[in-house]
N, CA, C and O atoms as CSV, one atom per row, in Angstrom:
chain,resi,resn,atom,element,x,y,z
A,1,MET,N,N,-7.817,8.826,24.414
A,1,MET,CA,C,-6.964,8.471,23.285
A,1,MET,C,C,-6.917,6.956,23.133
A,1,MET,O,O,-6.835,6.226,24.121
A,2,THR,N,N,-6.968,6.495,21.898
A,2,THR,CA,C,-6.834,5.075,21.593
A,2,THR,C,C,-5.403,4.828,21.171
A,2,THR,O,O,-5.009,5.265,20.090
A,3,PRO,N,N,-4.596,4.136,21.990
A,3,PRO,CA,C,-3.188,3.961,21.636
A,3,PRO,C,C,-2.930,2.975,20.503
A,3,PRO,O,O,-1.936,3.121,19.791
A,4,GLN,N,N,-3.769,2.000,20.315
A,4,GLN,CA,C,-3.537,0.965,19.299
A,4,GLN,C,C,-4.212,1.348,17.991
A,4,GLN,O,O,-5.324,0.917,17.688
A,5,ARG,N,N,-3.497,2.179,17.221
A,5,ARG,CA,C,-4.053,2.659,15.960
A,5,ARG,C,C,-2.950,3.231,15.087
A,5,ARG,O,O,-1.865,3.545,15.575
A,6,VAL,N,N,-3.225,3.367,13.802
A,6,VAL,CA,C,-2.367,4.062,12.847
A,6,VAL,C,C,-3.276,4.996,12.070
A,6,VAL,O,O,-4.328,4.577,11.586
A,7,SER,N,N,-2.886,6.251,11.946
A,7,SER,CA,C,-3.712,7.236,11.258
A,7,SER,C,C,-3.217,7.535,9.848
A,7,SER,O,O,-4.005,7.824,8.946
A,8,LEU,N,N,-1.883,7.461,9.670
A,8,LEU,CA,C,-1.286,7.855,8.409
A,8,LEU,C,C,-0.053,7.007,8.150
A,8,LEU,O,O,0.749,6.779,9.056
A,9,ILE,N,N,0.100,6.546,6.936
A,9,ILE,CA,C,1.320,5.851,6.505
A,9,ILE,C,C,1.948,6.734,5.440
A,9,ILE,O,O,1.295,7.092,4.460
A,10,THR,N,N,3.220,7.087,5.630
A,10,THR,CA,C,3.931,7.927,4.686
A,10,THR,C,C,4.993,7.111,3.962
A,10,THR,O,O,5.823,6.458,4.594
A,11,LEU,N,N,4.962,7.152,2.643
A,11,LEU,CA,C,5.965,6.492,1.821
A,11,LEU,C,C,6.896,7.538,1.237
A,11,LEU,O,O,6.451,8.473,0.573
A,12,GLY,N,N,8.184,7.381,1.483
A,12,GLY,CA,C,9.162,8.248,0.856
A,12,GLY,C,C,9.338,7.841,-0.594
A,12,GLY,O,O,9.505,6.660,-0.895
A,13,VAL,N,N,9.300,8.814,-1.493
A,13,VAL,CA,C,9.396,8.524,-2.924
A,13,VAL,C,C,10.496,9.357,-3.582
A,13,VAL,O,O,10.747,10.496,-3.189
A,14,ALA,N,N,11.138,8.782,-4.573
A,14,ALA,CA,C,12.218,9.480,-5.302
A,14,ALA,C,C,11.660,10.513,-6.257
A,14,ALA,O,O,12.275,11.559,-6.465
A,15,ASP,N,N,10.505,10.238,-6.841
A,15,ASP,CA,C,9.914,11.109,-7.851
A,15,ASP,C,C,8.411,11.179,-7.577
A,15,ASP,O,O,7.673,10.244,-7.889
A,16,LEU,N,N,7.966,12.281,-6.996
A,16,LEU,CA,C,6.565,12.421,-6.600
A,16,LEU,C,C,5.611,12.324,-7.786
A,16,LEU,O,O,4.544,11.722,-7.665
A,17,THR,N,N,5.968,12.900,-8.919
A,17,THR,CA,C,5.117,12.832,-10.105
A,17,THR,C,C,4.938,11.387,-10.556
A,17,THR,O,O,3.821,10.961,-10.849
A,18,ARG,N,N,6.027,10.634,-10.613
A,18,ARG,CA,C,5.969,9.217,-10.997
A,18,ARG,C,C,5.137,8.423,-9.999
A,18,ARG,O,O,4.320,7.593,-10.397
A,19,ALA,N,N,5.336,8.666,-8.708
A,19,ALA,CA,C,4.585,7.944,-7.676
A,19,ALA,C,C,3.086,8.257,-7.775
A,19,ALA,O,O,2.254,7.355,-7.676
A,20,ARG,N,N,2.751,9.525,-7.968
A,20,ARG,CA,C,1.337,9.903,-8.132
A,20,ARG,C,C,0.725,9.188,-9.333
A,20,ARG,O,O,-0.398,8.689,-9.261
A,21,ALA,N,N,1.468,9.142,-10.433
A,21,ALA,CA,C,0.968,8.494,-11.653
A,21,ALA,C,C,0.768,6.997,-11.435
A,21,ALA,O,O,-0.202,6.423,-11.931
A,22,PHE,N,N,1.678,6.362,-10.697
A,22,PHE,CA,C,1.542,4.925,-10.425
A,22,PHE,C,C,0.261,4.653,-9.650
A,22,PHE,O,O,-0.533,3.802,-10.051
A,23,TYR,N,N,0.048,5.361,-8.547
A,23,TYR,CA,C,-1.154,5.105,-7.746
A,23,TYR,C,C,-2.432,5.520,-8.482
A,23,TYR,O,O,-3.478,4.896,-8.300
A,24,ALA,N,N,-2.358,6.549,-9.298
A,24,ALA,CA,C,-3.520,6.917,-10.128
A,24,ALA,C,C,-3.841,5.802,-11.111
A,24,ALA,O,O,-5.011,5.520,-11.366
A,25,ALA,N,N,-2.804,5.159,-11.671
A,25,ALA,CA,C,-3.035,4.047,-12.605
A,25,ALA,C,C,-3.668,2.843,-11.914
A,25,ALA,O,O,-4.299,2.010,-12.564
A,26,LEU,N,N,-3.497,2.755,-10.585
A,26,LEU,CA,C,-4.178,1.684,-9.833
A,26,LEU,C,C,-5.629,2.039,-9.530
A,26,LEU,O,O,-6.376,1.217,-9.000
A,27,GLY,N,N,-6.027,3.264,-9.868
A,27,GLY,CA,C,-7.386,3.711,-9.613
A,27,GLY,C,C,-7.526,4.520,-8.332
A,27,GLY,O,O,-8.645,4.809,-7.907
A,28,TRP,N,N,-6.420,4.888,-7.714
A,28,TRP,CA,C,-6.456,5.678,-6.493
A,28,TRP,C,C,-6.654,7.155,-6.840
A,28,TRP,O,O,-6.143,7.631,-7.855
A,29,THR,N,N,-7.386,7.869,-6.008
A,29,THR,CA,C,-7.633,9.291,-6.190
A,29,THR,C,C,-7.063,10.046,-5.013
A,29,THR,O,O,-7.391,9.757,-3.862
A,30,ALA,N,N,-6.210,11.015,-5.299
A,30,ALA,CA,C,-5.637,11.819,-4.222
A,30,ALA,C,C,-6.727,12.652,-3.571
A,30,ALA,O,O,-7.571,13.232,-4.254
A,31,GLY,N,N,-6.702,12.706,-2.251
A,31,GLY,CA,C,-7.690,13.472,-1.503
A,31,GLY,C,C,-7.203,14.864,-1.173
A,31,GLY,O,O,-8.004,15.745,-0.862
A,32,ASP,N,N,-5.896,15.076,-1.237
A,32,ASP,CA,C,-5.317,16.370,-0.915
A,32,ASP,C,C,-4.043,16.508,-1.743
A,32,ASP,O,O,-3.117,15.709,-1.605
A,33,GLU,N,N,-4.001,17.508,-2.588
A,33,GLU,CA,C,-2.848,17.734,-3.471
A,33,GLU,C,C,-2.040,18.932,-2.992
A,33,GLU,O,O,-1.811,19.873,-3.753
A,34,THR,N,N,-1.610,18.902,-1.740
A,34,THR,CA,C,-0.734,19.941,-1.214
A,34,THR,C,C,0.545,19.936,-2.027
A,34,THR,O,O,1.061,18.859,-2.327
A,35,PRO,N,N,1.089,21.103,-2.404
A,35,PRO,CA,C,2.347,21.107,-3.174
A,35,PRO,C,C,3.450,20.307,-2.463
A,35,PRO,O,O,3.715,20.512,-1.279
A,36,GLY,N,N,4.086,19.393,-3.210
A,36,GLY,CA,C,5.189,18.627,-2.672
A,36,GLY,C,C,4.815,17.389,-1.896
A,36,GLY,O,O,5.695,16.716,-1.358
A,37,VAL,N,N,3.541,17.067,-1.819
A,37,VAL,CA,C,3.085,15.880,-1.083
A,37,VAL,C,C,1.701,15.484,-1.602
A,37,VAL,O,O,0.936,16.337,-2.051
A,38,SER,N,N,1.385,14.197,-1.538
A,38,SER,CA,C,0.048,13.719,-1.927
A,38,SER,C,C,-0.521,12.860,-0.821
A,38,SER,O,O,0.189,12.061,-0.210
A,39,PHE,N,N,-1.814,13.031,-0.565
A,39,PHE,CA,C,-2.512,12.229,0.427
A,39,PHE,C,C,-3.650,11.484,-0.247
A,39,PHE,O,O,-4.351,12.038,-1.094
A,40,PHE,N,N,-3.830,10.229,0.130
A,40,PHE,CA,C,-4.925,9.402,-0.380
A,40,PHE,C,C,-5.758,8.950,0.814
A,40,PHE,O,O,-5.237,8.313,1.730
A,41,GLN,N,N,-7.044,9.275,0.807
A,41,GLN,CA,C,-7.931,8.843,1.878
A,41,GLN,C,C,-8.260,7.371,1.672
A,41,GLN,O,O,-8.731,6.982,0.603
A,42,LEU,N,N,-8.018,6.557,2.682
A,42,LEU,CA,C,-8.368,5.138,2.690
A,42,LEU,C,C,-9.385,4.934,3.810
A,42,LEU,O,O,-9.544,5.821,4.649
A,43,PRO,N,N,-10.079,3.797,3.854
A,43,PRO,CA,C,-11.020,3.581,4.950
A,43,PRO,C,C,-10.328,3.639,6.318
A,43,PRO,O,O,-9.577,2.733,6.679
A,44,GLY,N,N,-10.588,4.709,7.072
A,44,GLY,CA,C,-10.069,4.841,8.415
A,44,GLY,C,C,-8.614,5.237,8.543
A,44,GLY,O,O,-8.092,5.275,9.658
A,45,ILE,N,N,-7.940,5.533,7.444
A,45,ILE,CA,C,-6.516,5.841,7.454
A,45,ILE,C,C,-6.185,6.627,6.185
A,45,ILE,O,O,-6.998,6.672,5.261
A,46,ALA,N,N,-5.031,7.232,6.128
A,46,ALA,CA,C,-4.594,7.902,4.902
A,46,ALA,C,C,-3.189,7.427,4.542
A,46,ALA,O,O,-2.400,7.054,5.410
A,47,LEU,N,N,-2.897,7.451,3.249
A,47,LEU,CA,C,-1.578,7.143,2.720
A,47,LEU,C,C,-1.000,8.436,2.160
A,47,LEU,O,O,-1.690,9.186,1.470
A,48,CYS,N,N,0.275,8.693,2.463
A,48,CYS,CA,C,0.938,9.901,2.019
A,48,CYS,C,C,2.144,9.542,1.169
A,48,CYS,O,O,2.884,8.616,1.501
A,49,LEU,N,N,2.350,10.267,0.075
A,49,LEU,CA,C,3.557,10.174,-0.742
A,49,LEU,C,C,4.346,11.454,-0.509
A,49,LEU,O,O,3.819,12.553,-0.683
A,50,PHE,N,N,5.611,11.314,-0.114
A,50,PHE,CA,C,6.431,12.455,0.306
A,50,PHE,C,C,7.837,12.266,-0.248
A,50,PHE,O,O,8.435,11.214,-0.018
A,51,PRO,N,N,8.388,13.232,-0.964
A,51,PRO,CA,C,9.739,13.068,-1.498
A,51,PRO,C,C,10.752,12.678,-0.417
A,51,PRO,O,O,10.711,13.198,0.698
A,52,LEU,N,N,11.664,11.757,-0.759
A,52,LEU,CA,C,12.612,11.210,0.214
A,52,LEU,C,C,13.430,12.278,0.936
A,52,LEU,O,O,13.520,12.250,2.164
A,53,ASP,N,N,14.021,13.207,0.213
A,53,ASP,CA,C,14.846,14.234,0.846
A,53,ASP,C,C,14.028,15.091,1.805
A,53,ASP,O,O,14.484,15.423,2.899
A,54,ASP,N,N,12.822,15.443,1.387
A,54,ASP,CA,C,11.949,16.247,2.241
A,54,ASP,C,C,11.510,15.466,3.474
A,54,ASP,O,O,11.381,16.032,4.560
A,55,LEU,N,N,11.282,14.168,3.305
A,55,LEU,CA,C,10.884,13.323,4.438
A,55,LEU,C,C,12.015,13.242,5.456
A,55,LEU,O,O,11.772,13.371,6.656
A,56,ALA,N,N,13.244,13.030,5.000
A,56,ALA,CA,C,14.380,12.968,5.906
A,56,ALA,C,C,14.520,14.284,6.672
A,56,ALA,O,O,14.748,14.284,7.881
A,57,LYS,N,N,14.382,15.407,5.958
A,57,LYS,CA,C,14.474,16.720,6.604
A,57,LYS,C,C,13.368,16.897,7.626
A,57,LYS,O,O,13.616,17.391,8.726
A,58,ASP,N,N,12.124,16.494,7.272
A,58,ASP,CA,C,10.987,16.614,8.171
A,58,ASP,C,C,11.194,15.776,9.442
A,58,ASP,O,O,10.719,16.146,10.516
A,59,GLN,N,N,11.894,14.661,9.314
A,59,GLN,CA,C,12.175,13.782,10.450
A,59,GLN,C,C,13.324,14.299,11.312
A,59,GLN,O,O,13.617,13.724,12.360
A,60,GLY,N,N,13.981,15.387,10.877
A,60,GLY,CA,C,15.124,15.893,11.602
A,60,GLY,C,C,16.399,15.132,11.272
A,60,GLY,O,O,17.355,15.142,12.048
A,61,ARG,N,N,16.410,14.464,10.102
A,61,ARG,CA,C,17.569,13.671,9.671
A,61,ARG,C,C,17.998,14.098,8.272
A,61,ARG,O,O,18.216,13.257,7.399
A,62,GLU,N,N,18.119,15.407,8.063
A,62,GLU,CA,C,18.468,15.922,6.742
A,62,GLU,C,C,19.709,15.224,6.190
A,62,GLU,O,O,20.717,15.086,6.884
A,63,GLY,N,N,19.624,14.788,4.939
A,63,GLY,CA,C,20.732,14.104,4.284
A,63,GLY,C,C,20.766,12.602,4.530
A,63,GLY,O,O,21.592,11.906,3.940
A,64,ALA,N,N,19.886,12.084,5.392
A,64,ALA,CA,C,19.873,10.642,5.662
A,64,ALA,C,C,19.405,9.888,4.426
A,64,ALA,O,O,18.535,10.360,3.693
A,65,ALA,N,N,19.982,8.725,4.200
A,65,ALA,CA,C,19.553,7.849,3.098
A,65,ALA,C,C,18.440,6.955,3.628
A,65,ALA,O,O,18.688,5.996,4.358
A,66,LEU,N,N,17.221,7.283,3.251
A,66,LEU,CA,C,16.072,6.492,3.709
A,66,LEU,C,C,15.902,5.280,2.801
A,66,LEU,O,O,16.019,5.404,1.582
A,67,GLY,N,N,15.633,4.126,3.369
A,67,GLY,CA,C,15.524,2.888,2.600
A,67,GLY,C,C,14.083,2.415,2.470
A,67,GLY,O,O,13.149,3.055,2.954
A,68,THR,N,N,13.931,1.285,1.808
A,68,THR,CA,C,12.624,0.643,1.641
A,68,THR,C,C,12.800,-0.850,1.826
A,68,THR,O,O,13.923,-1.348,1.905
A,69,GLY,N,N,11.690,-1.560,1.894
A,69,GLY,CA,C,11.729,-3.010,1.882
A,69,GLY,C,C,11.615,-3.683,3.234
A,69,GLY,O,O,11.355,-4.885,3.289
A,70,ALA,N,N,11.799,-2.951,4.337
A,70,ALA,CA,C,11.734,-3.584,5.648
A,70,ALA,C,C,10.303,-3.625,6.199
A,70,ALA,O,O,10.079,-4.047,7.333
A,71,ILE,N,N,9.359,-3.192,5.399
A,71,ILE,CA,C,7.952,-3.213,5.778
A,71,ILE,C,C,7.150,-3.685,4.575
A,71,ILE,O,O,7.522,-3.432,3.430
A,72,THR,N,N,6.064,-4.362,4.840
A,72,THR,CA,C,5.163,-4.775,3.763
A,72,THR,C,C,3.801,-4.157,4.027
A,72,THR,O,O,3.238,-4.315,5.110
A,73,LEU,N,N,3.283,-3.462,3.045
A,73,LEU,CA,C,1.921,-2.965,3.083
A,73,LEU,C,C,1.036,-4.044,2.462
A,73,LEU,O,O,1.484,-4.757,1.564
A,74,ALA,N,N,-0.172,-4.175,2.904
A,74,ALA,CA,C,-1.004,-5.258,2.382
A,74,ALA,C,C,-2.418,-4.791,2.062
A,74,ALA,O,O,-2.975,-3.915,2.724
A,75,GLN,N,N,-2.973,-5.399,1.032
A,75,GLN,CA,C,-4.377,-5.236,0.688
A,75,GLN,C,C,-4.987,-6.625,0.674
A,75,GLN,O,O,-4.469,-7.534,0.025
A,76,ASN,N,N,-6.088,-6.785,1.390
A,76,ASN,CA,C,-6.803,-8.052,1.362
A,76,ASN,C,C,-8.001,-7.936,0.433
A,76,ASN,O,O,-8.603,-6.872,0.289
A,77,PHE,N,N,-8.329,-9.060,-0.194
A,77,PHE,CA,C,-9.398,-9.102,-1.177
A,77,PHE,C,C,-10.371,-10.232,-0.858
A,77,PHE,O,O,-10.057,-11.139,-0.087
A,78,ALA,N,N,-11.549,-10.164,-1.457
A,78,ALA,CA,C,-12.619,-11.122,-1.186
A,78,ALA,C,C,-12.381,-12.491,-1.825
A,78,ALA,O,O,-12.997,-13.473,-1.411
A,79,SER,N,N,-11.496,-12.575,-2.830
A,79,SER,CA,C,-11.299,-13.847,-3.512
A,79,SER,C,C,-9.923,-13.901,-4.164
A,79,SER,O,O,-9.308,-12.860,-4.394
A,80,PRO,N,N,-9.434,-15.100,-4.463
A,80,PRO,CA,C,-8.179,-15.207,-5.215
A,80,PRO,C,C,-8.263,-14.514,-6.584
A,80,PRO,O,O,-7.273,-13.946,-7.046
A,81,ALA,N,N,-9.415,-14.555,-7.226
A,81,ALA,CA,C,-9.571,-13.892,-8.527
A,81,ALA,C,C,-9.380,-12.386,-8.384
A,81,ALA,O,O,-8.804,-11.750,-9.267
A,82,ASP,N,N,-9.859,-11.806,-7.279
A,82,ASP,CA,C,-9.654,-10.369,-7.037
A,82,ASP,C,C,-8.176,-10.058,-6.816
A,82,ASP,O,O,-7.685,-9.019,-7.255
A,83,VAL,N,N,-7.471,-10.958,-6.135
A,83,VAL,CA,C,-6.031,-10.795,-5.936
A,83,VAL,C,C,-5.335,-10.784,-7.296
A,83,VAL,O,O,-4.514,-9.908,-7.571
A,84,ASP,N,N,-5.666,-11.759,-8.144
A,84,ASP,CA,C,-5.045,-11.840,-9.466
A,84,ASP,C,C,-5.294,-10.581,-10.292
A,84,ASP,O,O,-4.396,-10.095,-10.979
A,85,ALA,N,N,-6.519,-10.055,-10.222
A,85,ALA,CA,C,-6.861,-8.850,-10.982
A,85,ALA,C,C,-6.068,-7.648,-10.463
A,85,ALA,O,O,-5.566,-6.851,-11.257
A,86,ALA,N,N,-5.952,-7.511,-9.145
A,86,ALA,CA,C,-5.202,-6.400,-8.566
A,86,ALA,C,C,-3.714,-6.516,-8.893
A,86,ALA,O,O,-3.053,-5.508,-9.141
A,87,PHE,N,N,-3.189,-7.732,-8.896
A,87,PHE,CA,C,-1.777,-7.959,-9.226
A,87,PHE,C,C,-1.519,-7.564,-10.678
A,87,PHE,O,O,-0.531,-6.890,-10.970
A,88,ALA,N,N,-2.394,-7.975,-11.581
A,88,ALA,CA,C,-2.248,-7.618,-12.991
A,88,ALA,C,C,-2.330,-6.109,-13.176
A,88,ALA,O,O,-1.577,-5.549,-13.973
A,89,ALA,N,N,-3.228,-5.438,-12.460
A,89,ALA,CA,C,-3.358,-3.987,-12.562
A,89,ALA,C,C,-2.088,-3.291,-12.060
A,89,ALA,O,O,-1.649,-2.300,-12.644
A,90,ALA,N,N,-1.507,-3.805,-10.986
A,90,ALA,CA,C,-0.277,-3.213,-10.452
A,90,ALA,C,C,0.867,-3.341,-11.453
A,90,ALA,O,O,1.622,-2.394,-11.669
A,91,LEU,N,N,0.988,-4.519,-12.059
A,91,LEU,CA,C,2.049,-4.713,-13.059
A,91,LEU,C,C,1.833,-3.809,-14.264
A,91,LEU,O,O,2.790,-3.246,-14.796
A,92,ALA,N,N,0.593,-3.666,-14.695
A,92,ALA,CA,C,0.292,-2.790,-15.825
A,92,ALA,C,C,0.591,-1.325,-15.499
A,92,ALA,O,O,0.907,-0.538,-16.391
A,93,ALA,N,N,0.489,-0.957,-14.186
A,93,ALA,CA,C,0.762,0.414,-13.759
A,93,ALA,C,C,2.262,0.684,-13.580
A,93,ALA,O,O,2.671,1.829,-13.387
A,94,GLY,N,N,3.076,-0.376,-13.646
A,94,GLY,CA,C,4.516,-0.182,-13.532
A,94,GLY,C,C,5.170,-0.841,-12.342
A,94,GLY,O,O,6.349,-0.602,-12.081
A,95,ALA,N,N,4.434,-1.672,-11.607
A,95,ALA,CA,C,5.011,-2.384,-10.466
A,95,ALA,C,C,5.949,-3.485,-10.943
A,95,ALA,O,O,5.885,-3.914,-12.095
A,96,THR,N,N,6.807,-3.931,-10.058
A,96,THR,CA,C,7.702,-5.065,-10.323
A,96,THR,C,C,7.180,-6.269,-9.565
A,96,THR,O,O,6.970,-6.195,-8.354
A,97,ALA,N,N,6.968,-7.379,-10.260
A,97,ALA,CA,C,6.499,-8.604,-9.607
A,97,ALA,C,C,7.597,-9.159,-8.711
A,97,ALA,O,O,8.743,-9.293,-9.141
A,98,LEU,N,N,7.256,-9.477,-7.477
A,98,LEU,CA,C,8.189,-10.122,-6.555
A,98,LEU,C,C,7.819,-11.583,-6.378
A,98,LEU,O,O,8.689,-12.454,-6.383
A,99,LYS,N,N,6.522,-11.855,-6.220
A,99,LYS,CA,C,6.017,-13.229,-6.091
A,99,LYS,C,C,4.627,-13.270,-6.686
A,99,LYS,O,O,3.718,-12.601,-6.193
A,100,THR,N,N,4.454,-14.043,-7.734
A,100,THR,CA,C,3.151,-14.178,-8.372
A,100,THR,C,C,2.170,-14.787,-7.360
A,100,THR,O,O,2.535,-15.718,-6.643
A,101,PRO,N,N,0.933,-14.279,-7.290
A,101,PRO,CA,C,-0.027,-14.836,-6.335
A,101,PRO,C,C,-0.195,-16.345,-6.497
A,101,PRO,O,O,-0.264,-16.871,-7.608
A,102,GLU,N,N,-0.259,-17.020,-5.351
A,102,GLU,CA,C,-0.398,-18.477,-5.310
A,102,GLU,C,C,-0.988,-18.888,-3.972
A,102,GLU,O,O,-0.963,-18.109,-3.018
A,103,PRO,N,N,-1.527,-20.122,-3.889
A,103,PRO,CA,C,-1.988,-20.622,-2.594
A,103,PRO,C,C,-0.804,-20.681,-1.622
A,103,PRO,O,O,0.313,-21.023,-2.009
A,104,VAL,N,N,-1.066,-20.343,-0.357
A,104,VAL,CA,C,-0.008,-20.341,0.655
A,104,VAL,C,C,-0.328,-21.323,1.779
A,104,VAL,O,O,-1.473,-21.739,1.960
A,105,PHE,N,N,0.713,-21.681,2.525
A,105,PHE,CA,C,0.643,-22.752,3.517
A,105,PHE,C,C,-0.449,-22.558,4.574
A,105,PHE,O,O,-0.962,-23.544,5.103
A,106,TRP,N,N,-0.808,-21.335,4.888
A,106,TRP,CA,C,-1.781,-21.095,5.943
A,106,TRP,C,C,-3.232,-21.154,5.457
A,106,TRP,O,O,-4.155,-20.916,6.236
A,107,GLY,N,N,-3.435,-21.466,4.183
A,107,GLY,CA,C,-4.783,-21.636,3.660
A,107,GLY,C,C,-5.324,-20.477,2.852
A,107,GLY,O,O,-6.470,-20.509,2.403
A,108,GLY,N,N,-4.529,-19.481,2.667
A,108,GLY,CA,C,-4.955,-18.329,1.891
A,108,GLY,C,C,-4.289,-18.294,0.525
A,108,GLY,O,O,-3.847,-19.320,0.010
A,109,TYR,N,N,-4.223,-17.115,-0.047
A,109,TYR,CA,C,-3.712,-16.920,-1.393
A,109,TYR,C,C,-3.051,-15.549,-1.416
A,109,TYR,O,O,-3.683,-14.563,-1.036
A,110,SER,N,N,-1.800,-15.457,-1.850
A,110,SER,CA,C,-1.165,-14.141,-1.835
A,110,SER,C,C,-0.004,-14.040,-2.816
A,110,SER,O,O,0.546,-15.039,-3.279
A,111,GLY,N,N,0.348,-12.780,-3.114
A,111,GLY,CA,C,1.487,-12.463,-3.948
A,111,GLY,C,C,2.025,-11.102,-3.543
A,111,GLY,O,O,1.400,-10.379,-2.767
A,112,TYR,N,N,3.199,-10.760,-4.079
A,112,TYR,CA,C,3.864,-9.509,-3.715
A,112,TYR,C,C,4.350,-8.764,-4.952
A,112,TYR,O,O,4.759,-9.373,-5.940
A,113,TYR,N,N,4.298,-7.434,-4.880
A,113,TYR,CA,C,4.924,-6.594,-5.896
A,113,TYR,C,C,5.610,-5.424,-5.203
A,113,TYR,O,O,5.339,-5.132,-4.038
A,114,ALA,N,N,6.499,-4.760,-5.928
A,114,ALA,CA,C,7.129,-3.534,-5.446
A,114,ALA,C,C,6.671,-2.383,-6.330
A,114,ALA,O,O,6.637,-2.499,-7.555
A,115,ASP,N,N,6.318,-1.268,-5.691
A,115,ASP,CA,C,5.951,-0.086,-6.461
A,115,ASP,C,C,7.224,0.525,-7.065
A,115,ASP,O,O,8.317,0.039,-6.778
A,116,PRO,N,N,7.118,1.568,-7.887
A,116,PRO,CA,C,8.314,2.107,-8.544
A,116,PRO,C,C,9.415,2.593,-7.597
A,116,PRO,O,O,10.560,2.755,-8.017
A,117,ASP,N,N,9.079,2.829,-6.323
A,117,ASP,CA,C,10.083,3.242,-5.353
A,117,ASP,C,C,10.579,2.083,-4.489
A,117,ASP,O,O,11.361,2.283,-3.559
A,118,GLY,N,N,10.115,0.865,-4.803
A,118,GLY,CA,C,10.572,-0.308,-4.061
A,118,GLY,C,C,9.739,-0.646,-2.829
A,118,GLY,O,O,10.084,-1.570,-2.093
A,119,HIS,N,N,8.655,0.081,-2.591
A,119,HIS,CA,C,7.789,-0.248,-1.459
A,119,HIS,C,C,7.047,-1.543,-1.775
A,119,HIS,O,O,6.430,-1.676,-2.832
A,120,VAL,N,N,7.114,-2.482,-0.859
A,120,VAL,CA,C,6.553,-3.811,-1.094
A,120,VAL,C,C,5.092,-3.859,-0.650
A,120,VAL,O,O,4.741,-3.441,0.454
A,121,TRP,N,N,4.260,-4.376,-1.538
A,121,TRP,CA,C,2.837,-4.584,-1.287
A,121,TRP,C,C,2.520,-6.062,-1.382
A,121,TRP,O,O,2.966,-6.739,-2.308
A,122,GLU,N,N,1.758,-6.562,-0.432
A,122,GLU,CA,C,1.212,-7.912,-0.500
A,122,GLU,C,C,-0.256,-7.782,-0.894
A,122,GLU,O,O,-0.975,-6.936,-0.363
A,123,LEU,N,N,-0.688,-8.613,-1.815
A,123,LEU,CA,C,-2.099,-8.728,-2.185
A,123,LEU,C,C,-2.535,-10.101,-1.744
A,123,LEU,O,O,-1.922,-11.097,-2.129
A,124,ALA,N,N,-3.590,-10.180,-0.937
A,124,ALA,CA,C,-3.939,-11.465,-0.333
A,124,ALA,C,C,-5.443,-11.679,-0.217
A,124,ALA,O,O,-6.238,-10.741,-0.153
A,125,HIS,N,N,-5.786,-12.952,-0.194
A,125,HIS,CA,C,-7.125,-13.396,0.185
A,125,HIS,C,C,-6.936,-14.291,1.404
A,125,HIS,O,O,-6.240,-15.304,1.340
A,126,ASN,N,N,-7.559,-13.908,2.510
A,126,ASN,CA,C,-7.517,-14.706,3.731
A,126,ASN,C,C,-8.938,-15.153,4.045
A,126,ASN,O,O,-9.766,-14.342,4.458
A,127,PRO,N,N,-9.229,-16.447,3.852
A,127,PRO,CA,C,-10.598,-16.914,4.064
A,127,PRO,C,C,-11.019,-16.939,5.532
A,127,PRO,O,O,-12.174,-17.236,5.838
A,128,PHE,N,N,-10.092,-16.629,6.443
A,128,PHE,CA,C,-10.376,-16.693,7.872
A,128,PHE,C,C,-10.686,-15.327,8.492
A,128,PHE,O,O,-11.085,-15.254,9.654
A,129,TRP,N,N,-10.507,-14.244,7.724
A,129,TRP,CA,C,-10.791,-12.896,8.214
A,129,TRP,C,C,-11.998,-12.325,7.499
A,129,TRP,O,O,-12.299,-12.689,6.363
A,130,HIS,N,N,-12.684,-11.421,8.186
A,130,HIS,CA,C,-13.846,-10.746,7.608
A,130,HIS,C,C,-13.389,-9.478,6.891
A,130,HIS,O,O,-12.628,-8.681,7.440
A,131,LEU,N,N,-13.858,-9.305,5.678
A,131,LEU,CA,C,-13.538,-8.129,4.888
A,131,LEU,C,C,-14.841,-7.419,4.538
A,131,LEU,O,O,-15.693,-7.985,3.854
A,132,ALA,N,N,-14.998,-6.181,5.006
A,132,ALA,CA,C,-16.205,-5.411,4.731
A,132,ALA,C,C,-16.219,-4.959,3.273
A,132,ALA,O,O,-15.204,-5.045,2.583
A,133,ALA,N,N,-17.353,-4.485,2.816
A,133,ALA,CA,C,-17.505,-4.049,1.428
A,133,ALA,C,C,-16.528,-2.936,1.054
A,133,ALA,O,O,-16.119,-2.843,-0.104
A,134,ASP,N,N,-16.146,-2.091,2.017
A,134,ASP,CA,C,-15.200,-0.992,1.736
A,134,ASP,C,C,-13.740,-1.435,1.863
A,134,ASP,O,O,-12.828,-0.617,1.743
A,135,GLY,N,N,-13.525,-2.723,2.103
A,135,GLY,CA,C,-12.170,-3.248,2.223
A,135,GLY,C,C,-11.628,-3.240,3.639
A,135,GLY,O,O,-10.513,-3.705,3.875
A,136,THR,N,N,-12.400,-2.718,4.587
A,136,THR,CA,C,-11.967,-2.701,5.977
A,136,THR,C,C,-11.855,-4.120,6.505
A,136,THR,O,O,-12.765,-4.934,6.346
A,137,LEU,N,N,-10.727,-4.399,7.133
A,137,LEU,CA,C,-10.425,-5.733,7.650
A,137,LEU,C,C,-10.798,-5.836,9.120
A,137,LEU,O,O,-10.561,-4.908,9.893
A,138,SER,N,N,-11.381,-6.963,9.503
A,138,SER,CA,C,-11.671,-7.241,10.898
A,138,SER,C,C,-11.121,-8.635,11.214
A,138,SER,O,O,-11.446,-9.613,10.541
A,139,LEU,N,N,-10.296,-8.702,12.237
A,139,LEU,CA,C,-9.758,-10.006,12.657
A,139,LEU,C,C,-10.826,-10.850,13.337
A,139,LEU,O,O,-10.711,-12.075,13.378
A,140,ALA,N,N,-11.865,-10.211,13.871
A,140,ALA,CA,C,-12.952,-10.919,14.532
A,140,ALA,C,C,-13.981,-11.401,13.509
A,140,ALA,O,O,-14.157,-10.791,12.455
A,141,ALA,N,N,-14.641,-12.477,13.829
A,141,ALA,CA,C,-15.706,-12.987,12.952
A,141,ALA,C,C,-16.853,-11.979,12.939
A,141,ALA,O,O,-17.110,-11.332,13.954
A,142,PRO,N,N,-17.555,-11.833,11.794
A,142,PRO,CA,C,-18.678,-10.889,11.731
A,142,PRO,C,C,-19.784,-11.325,12.662
A,142,PRO,O,O,-20.008,-12.516,12.880
A,143,GLU,N,N,-20.469,-10.341,13.205
A,143,GLU,CA,C,-21.585,-10.624,14.128
A,143,GLU,C,C,-22.864,-10.813,13.380
A,143,GLU,O,O,-23.905,-11.058,13.990
């Protein structure tokens, strides 16, 4: 077993139909349309959309008020222009701008938006990391 890994990220959503439509407008394609939940295959991982009440029940915390905002999901891109294009697409799909992409102190370029359920996404270009053609990130320099 490899302990240092993540296989699935689940986002609790208030309205599954709205959430599916938002990610579809970003160009995402659901890989599994199980009733009451959506899965999106990503390189080496999957993203799940799960209604908030059902997620709390599944966690053994029925009736719990699940929140958002204490985590940031991120997508890295090959260039600042790609970041700008992805940010514009997110806003057109219904996202809320939190921080317009701009150069940042560490030498990269990034911005933030919130999806319709308040989940925060960072869009970034980091010139110090290797990004494969499929978007897979490697902290190590390419060989």
